[in-house]
C-alpha positions as CSV (number, residue, x, y, z in Angstrom):
1,M,76.4,65.0,121.0
2,S,74.7,68.4,120.3
3,L,74.8,69.6,116.7
4,F,76.0,73.0,118.1
5,K,78.9,71.5,120.1
6,K,81.3,72.8,117.5
7,C,79.9,76.2,117.9
8,E,80.5,76.0,121.7
9,D,84.0,74.8,121.1
10,Y,84.9,77.6,118.7
11,T,86.9,80.1,120.8
12,E,89.3,81.9,118.4
13,A,87.1,84.9,117.6
14,R,86.1,85.2,121.3
15,Q,89.7,85.3,122.4
16,V,90.6,88.0,120.0
17,R,87.6,90.1,121.0
18,E,88.6,89.7,124.7
19,A,92.1,90.7,123.9
20,G,90.8,94.0,122.4
21,F,91.9,93.8,118.9
22,Y,89.1,92.2,116.9
23,T,89.0,94.0,113.5
24,Y,86.5,92.0,111.5
25,F,82.9,93.0,110.6
26,R,83.7,96.7,111.2
27,A,80.6,98.7,110.4
28,I,81.4,101.5,107.9
29,E,79.0,104.5,108.1
30,S,79.9,106.0,104.7
31,A,80.5,105.1,101.1
32,Q,83.4,102.8,100.2
33,D,85.9,105.5,99.2
34,T,89.4,106.5,99.9
35,V,88.3,107.7,103.3
36,V,85.6,106.0,105.3
37,Q,83.8,106.8,108.6
38,I,83.6,104.3,111.5
39,D,82.1,105.4,114.8
40,G,82.2,109.0,113.7
41,R,86.0,108.8,112.9
42,K,87.6,109.3,109.5
43,L,90.0,106.6,108.4
44,V,92.1,106.2,105.2
45,M,90.8,103.1,103.5
46,I,93.5,100.8,102.2
47,G,91.6,97.6,102.6
48,S,89.1,97.9,99.7
49,N,89.1,96.1,96.3
50,S,87.5,99.1,94.5
51,Y,90.7,99.4,92.3
52,L,89.4,102.1,90.0
53,G,87.5,104.0,92.8
54,L,84.2,103.7,90.9
55,T,81.8,102.9,93.8
56,T,81.3,106.7,94.4
57,D,81.5,107.9,90.8
58,P,78.4,110.1,90.1
59,R,77.8,108.5,86.7
60,V,77.8,105.0,88.2
61,K,75.4,106.1,91.0
62,K,73.1,107.9,88.5
63,A,72.9,104.7,86.4
64,A,72.0,102.6,89.4
65,I,69.2,105.1,90.4
66,E,67.8,105.3,86.9
67,A,67.7,101.5,86.7
68,V,65.7,101.3,89.9
69,E,63.3,103.9,88.7
70,K,62.7,102.0,85.4
71,Y,62.9,98.3,86.5
72,G,62.3,98.4,90.3
73,T,64.5,97.0,93.0
74,G,64.6,93.3,91.9
75,C,63.8,90.7,89.4
76,A,61.7,88.4,91.5
77,G,63.0,85.2,89.9
78,S,65.9,83.4,88.3
79,R,67.4,84.2,84.9
80,F,66.1,80.8,83.7
81,L,62.5,81.8,84.2
82,N,61.1,85.3,84.8
83,G,64.4,87.1,85.9
84,T,66.0,88.1,82.6
85,L,65.9,91.8,81.7
86,D,67.0,93.3,78.5
87,I,69.9,95.0,80.4
88,H,71.2,91.5,81.5
89,V,71.4,90.5,77.9
90,E,73.0,93.8,76.9
91,L,75.6,93.5,79.7
92,E,76.6,89.9,78.6
93,T,77.0,91.2,75.0
94,K,79.3,94.0,76.2
95,L,81.3,91.7,78.5
96,A,81.9,89.1,75.7
97,R,83.1,91.9,73.4
98,F,85.3,93.4,76.1
99,I,86.8,90.0,77.0
100,R,87.1,89.0,73.3
101,K,85.1,85.8,73.7
102,E,82.1,84.5,71.8
103,G,79.8,84.8,74.8
104,A,79.4,85.6,78.4
105,Q,77.1,84.5,81.2
106,V,76.3,86.7,84.3
107,F,75.8,85.1,87.8
108,S,74.5,86.8,90.9
109,T,77.8,86.6,92.8
110,G,81.4,85.9,91.9
111,F,81.5,82.9,94.3
112,Q,78.5,81.5,92.5
113,T,80.2,82.0,89.2
114,N,83.2,79.7,90.1
115,L,81.0,77.3,91.9
116,G,78.5,77.0,89.0
117,T,81.0,76.9,86.2
118,I,83.5,74.4,87.6
119,S,81.0,72.0,89.2
120,T,78.9,72.0,86.1
121,L,81.7,71.4,83.5
122,V,83.8,68.9,85.4
123,G,82.1,65.5,85.2
124,K,83.0,62.1,86.7
125,D,85.6,61.1,84.1
126,D,87.3,64.6,84.1
127,V,90.0,66.1,86.3
128,V,90.2,69.6,87.6
129,I,93.7,70.9,88.6
130,S,94.0,73.9,90.9
131,D,96.8,76.1,92.3
132,R,97.0,75.4,96.0
133,T,96.4,79.2,96.9
134,N,93.4,79.6,94.6
135,H,90.3,81.5,96.0
136,A,88.0,79.5,98.2
137,S,85.2,79.7,95.5
138,I,87.5,77.8,93.1
139,V,88.2,75.2,95.7
140,E,84.5,74.7,96.5
141,G,83.7,74.5,92.9
142,C,86.3,71.7,92.5
143,R,84.9,69.9,95.6
144,L,81.3,70.1,94.2
145,S,82.2,68.6,90.9
146,F,82.0,64.9,90.2
147,G,85.5,64.8,88.7
148,T,88.9,64.1,90.3
149,F,90.3,67.2,92.1
150,K,94.1,67.7,92.0
151,K,96.3,70.5,93.3
152,F,99.8,71.8,92.4
153,K,102.2,73.9,94.4
154,H,101.7,77.7,94.2
155,N,102.8,79.0,90.8
156,D,105.2,76.0,90.5
157,M,105.2,75.0,86.8
158,D,107.3,71.9,87.5
159,D,104.7,70.6,89.9
160,L,101.9,71.4,87.5
161,K,103.7,69.4,84.9
162,R,104.1,66.5,87.3
163,V,100.3,66.6,88.1
164,L,99.3,66.8,84.4
165,A,101.7,64.0,83.5
166,G,100.1,61.8,86.1
167,C,96.5,62.2,84.8
168,D,95.2,59.0,83.3
169,N,91.5,59.9,83.4
170,P,89.4,59.0,80.3
171,G,87.7,62.5,80.2
172,G,89.0,66.0,79.9
173,K,91.4,68.2,82.0
174,L,90.7,71.7,83.3
175,I,93.4,73.8,84.9
176,V,91.9,76.6,87.1
177,V,94.0,79.4,88.4
178,D,93.7,82.9,89.8
179,G,95.1,85.6,87.6
180,V,96.1,87.7,90.5
181,F,96.3,85.9,93.8
182,S,94.2,87.8,96.3
183,M,96.4,87.6,99.4
184,D,100.0,88.0,98.2
185,G,99.2,90.1,95.0
186,D,101.4,88.0,92.8
187,I,100.5,87.1,89.1
188,V,100.0,83.6,87.8
189,K,102.6,82.4,85.2
190,L,99.9,82.1,82.7
191,D,102.2,82.0,79.6
192,K,103.9,78.9,81.1
193,I,100.5,77.3,81.9
194,V,99.5,77.8,78.3
195,E,102.5,75.9,77.1
196,L,101.8,73.0,79.5
197,A,98.1,72.9,78.6
198,K,99.0,72.5,74.9
199,T,101.4,69.7,75.7
200,Y,98.9,67.8,77.9
201,D,95.7,68.7,76.1
202,A,94.1,70.6,78.9
203,R,91.6,73.5,79.0
204,I,92.4,76.6,81.0
205,M,90.1,78.7,83.2
206,V,91.3,82.0,84.8
207,D,89.6,83.7,87.7
208,D,90.6,87.3,87.0
209,A,88.6,88.9,89.8
210,H,91.7,91.0,90.8
211,G,93.2,91.3,87.3
212,I,90.4,92.8,85.2
213,G,90.7,96.6,85.1
214,V,94.2,96.4,86.6
215,L,96.3,94.3,84.3
216,G,96.8,94.5,80.5
217,K,97.2,97.3,78.1
218,T,93.5,98.0,78.0
219,G,92.5,96.5,81.4
220,R,91.4,93.2,80.1
221,G,93.3,91.4,82.7
222,T,95.9,88.6,83.1
223,A,95.5,87.1,79.6
224,E,96.0,90.4,77.9
225,H,99.0,91.1,80.2
226,F,100.7,88.0,78.8
227,G,99.4,88.2,75.3
228,V,97.6,84.8,75.5
229,E,93.9,85.8,75.3
230,D,93.2,83.4,72.4
231,E,94.7,80.5,74.4
232,I,92.5,80.8,77.5
233,D,89.2,78.9,77.3
234,L,87.3,80.5,80.1
235,I,87.8,83.9,81.8
236,M,85.9,84.6,85.0
237,G,85.5,88.0,86.6
238,T,83.7,89.6,89.6
239,F,81.7,92.8,89.8
240,S,82.6,93.7,93.4
241,K,85.9,95.1,92.7
242,T,86.7,97.0,89.5
243,F,83.0,97.1,88.5
244,A,81.8,98.6,91.8
245,S,78.8,96.3,92.3
246,L,77.9,92.7,93.1
247,G,77.9,89.6,90.8
248,G,80.2,87.8,88.5
249,F,80.5,86.5,84.9
250,I,82.2,83.7,82.9
251,A,83.2,84.3,79.3
252,G,84.1,81.7,76.6
253,E,82.7,79.8,73.6
254,K,78.9,80.3,73.0
255,L,78.2,76.5,73.2
256,V,79.8,76.5,76.7
257,M,77.8,79.4,77.8
258,D,74.6,77.8,76.5
259,F,75.4,74.6,78.4
260,L,75.9,76.6,81.6
261,R,72.7,78.5,81.2
262,H,70.7,75.3,81.1
263,R,72.7,73.1,83.4
264,S,74.4,75.2,86.1
265,R,72.2,74.8,89.2
266,E,73.9,77.9,90.8
267,L,72.4,79.9,87.8
268,V,69.1,78.2,87.2
269,F,68.0,78.2,90.9
270,S,69.3,81.6,92.0
271,A,67.6,85.0,91.7
272,S,69.1,87.1,89.0
273,M,71.2,90.3,89.5
274,P,69.0,93.2,90.5
275,P,68.7,96.1,88.0
276,A,70.8,98.6,89.9
277,A,73.8,96.2,90.0
278,V,73.5,95.5,86.3
279,A,73.4,99.1,85.4
280,T,76.3,99.9,87.7
281,V,78.5,97.2,86.0
282,S,77.7,98.4,82.5
283,T,78.5,102.0,83.3
284,A,81.7,101.0,85.1
285,L,82.7,99.1,82.1
286,D,82.2,102.0,79.9
287,I,84.4,104.2,82.2
288,L,87.1,101.5,82.3
289,E,87.3,101.5,78.5
290,T,87.2,105.3,78.0
291,E,89.4,106.4,80.9
292,P,92.8,104.6,80.8
293,E,94.2,107.3,83.0
294,R,92.6,105.6,86.0
295,R,94.8,102.5,85.6
296,E,97.8,104.8,85.2
297,H,96.9,106.5,88.6
298,L,96.3,103.1,90.2
299,W,99.8,101.9,89.2
300,A,101.4,105.1,90.3
301,N,99.8,104.6,93.7
302,M,100.9,101.0,93.8
303,E,104.5,101.9,93.0
304,R,104.6,104.7,95.6
305,M,103.3,102.4,98.4
306,K,105.4,99.3,97.5
307,S,108.6,101.3,97.3
308,G,107.6,103.3,100.4
309,L,106.9,100.3,102.5
310,E,110.0,98.5,101.4
311,A,112.2,101.5,102.0
312,L,110.9,101.5,105.6
313,G,112.0,97.9,106.0
314,F,108.6,96.0,105.6
315,N,108.4,92.7,103.9
316,T,105.9,93.1,101.0
317,G,106.0,89.4,100.0
318,L,105.5,88.4,96.4
319,S,103.4,91.5,95.4
320,E,103.4,92.7,91.8
321,T,100.0,94.4,91.8
322,P,98.0,97.0,93.8
323,I,97.5,94.2,96.4
324,I,100.4,94.7,98.8
325,P,100.8,92.5,101.8
326,V,102.8,93.6,104.8
327,V,104.1,90.3,106.3
328,V,104.2,90.4,110.0
329,G,104.6,86.8,110.9
330,D,102.6,85.6,113.9
331,N,98.9,86.0,114.3
332,E,98.7,87.9,117.6
333,R,101.0,90.7,116.5
334,T,99.2,90.9,113.2
335,F,95.9,91.4,115.0
336,L,97.5,94.0,117.3
337,M,99.1,95.9,114.4
338,C,95.7,96.0,112.5
339,Q,94.0,97.4,115.6
340,M,96.8,100.0,116.1
341,L,96.5,101.1,112.4
342,H,92.7,101.5,113.0
343,D,93.3,103.6,116.1
344,N,95.7,105.8,114.1
345,G,93.2,106.4,111.3
346,V,94.1,103.7,108.7
347,F,91.7,100.9,107.7
348,A,93.6,97.7,106.6
349,N,92.9,94.0,106.9
350,A,94.5,91.4,109.2
351,V,94.9,88.0,107.4
352,V,96.1,85.2,109.6
353,S,96.5,81.4,109.5
354,P,94.8,79.3,108.4
355,G,93.9,81.8,105.7
356,V,97.7,82.0,105.0
357,P,100.4,79.6,106.0
358,P,101.6,79.6,109.7
359,G,104.2,82.3,110.2
360,H,103.0,84.3,107.2
361,A,100.2,86.4,108.9
362,M,99.9,89.7,107.2
363,I,98.3,93.1,107.0
364,R,96.7,93.0,103.5
365,T,96.6,96.4,101.9
366,S,95.1,97.3,98.5
367,Y,94.9,100.6,96.7
368,M,92.6,102.7,94.5
369,A,93.2,104.9,91.6
370,T,91.5,107.7,93.5
371,H,93.9,107.7,96.5
372,T,95.9,110.9,96.7
373,F,99.6,111.0,97.3
374,E,98.9,112.9,100.5
375,Q,96.7,110.1,101.8
376,L,99.3,107.5,100.9
377,D,102.0,109.5,102.5
378,R,100.0,109.7,105.7
379,V,99.6,105.9,105.6
380,L,103.3,105.4,105.4
381,E,103.9,107.7,108.4
382,V,101.5,105.6,110.4
383,F,103.0,102.3,109.2
384,E,106.5,103.5,110.2
385,K,105.4,104.6,113.7
386,I,103.5,101.4,114.4
387,G,106.0,99.1,112.7
388,K,108.8,100.5,115.0
389,E,106.6,100.2,118.1
390,L,105.9,96.6,117.5
391,G,109.4,95.7,116.3
392,V,108.2,94.7,112.8
393,I,110.8,97.1,111.4
394,Q,113.9,98.6,113.0
């Protein structure tokens, strides 16, 4: 059998293209802002994870430009050898202070961060326990580890307790969870997980990609939101969302960071973050800490959209954050709705099974601090029009 037979047999994307409502890999011709340009047309962007709207901030862009002028465009090697710049070290120090941990380690992508952290720390006598709806990078990190991989039902503490009670491995236990779940926008029950971890002597790692800059009194994320920062062993974050760049980090005890620096293959054998990306993150972190009003605007926008969509009759699922799903149901109608939104000047994302459970296909929307109420009201008008046309709402 040909190696590429599976490629020949893959028809799902082709069928959607032929039906005329394929909305993936759309080429944006402008900056990732509240309004983007595609094929010369302006669309309101409600499919971005730039929660604080910093990708176009003049201070962030200036920092990136100055870093390129000083350091060049790349580091030409891994952090382990020749690819560590002074700004990498400075950023890690700032992140550790911000997250209130002893140390932090930067990776070149968020996916690599989870992959490299979990697979390196979880050995053959250990067990790693994951929420069933965790991000794919967590799942792949668990699969790559030499430990036992167990799952518990989504945000179900009784099921987590069952899994923990059934662990008879001679090594350690690591519970890994998303802080904010990226599809439904709900928040992990982190306070309850802390209680269970103490009872069953387990460590906790939180992927706070969608929580940092969004949750907590000072934007430190899910652990701050629940007041359990001292109880969380490892906090992971990405730079492609709040921090307006690319990369990721893990924060925790210094001895753990040192172990990862020397043993994580994803770190040792990957080229380091380029200077522009490092400078962008550092400047975005400064803005996050000094401009709390951005989070206030973000939450005002979230509340306006959630209440507005629900008032129109849409099902917004489990959302508690600026990620607000609009549950449509079947895949085909979800694809069609996404295309109609696009045609009416709104950029949103179609998420269908197997990315979500069958019958739970959705339009995933997410909001920025920099959206105006006028833009959001326009989005609501479009959703009402299309929702009625498709029978999603009455």
